[in-house]
Phi, psi and omega in degrees: 000148175097199183290160175296158177231168171253136173242114182237136169242130187210170175285166179298324179298315179290331176297321177299320177295317178301314181300329178274002181061032174266170176298132181224162180247140179231163178282110186300324182290340181240028180222152177211091179292146174053055185246157172246353175189140180202157172218118186237147176209135180201159172255126181229167178295151176299145179161188178255128181230158178241132175251128184243131170254115194232144168213055177242179177289351182281343181249191180286314178289146182248146177294159179304153187280315188263166179296323180240045179296132180297337183253043189264359178236144176242136173258126184235125171246131180215155174217129178240126180237130177238137179234000000 
């Protein structure tokens, strides 16, 4: 429910870039920018990754425009499984 969000999975190095709102690279198979619903599955190399659920100006989806926008809250349910 609510505005679209960005779902990004990235390396720790790219997460630092994301935090600085700089250009960053994400794993396309485990990311879905500007989405309202998604289900992703992929096999990736072993390592440490960061998954970000975003609705800021740093990603593709944009936060709601007005101070009292009717669509200003997002409800997010997620499950992440690693094997």
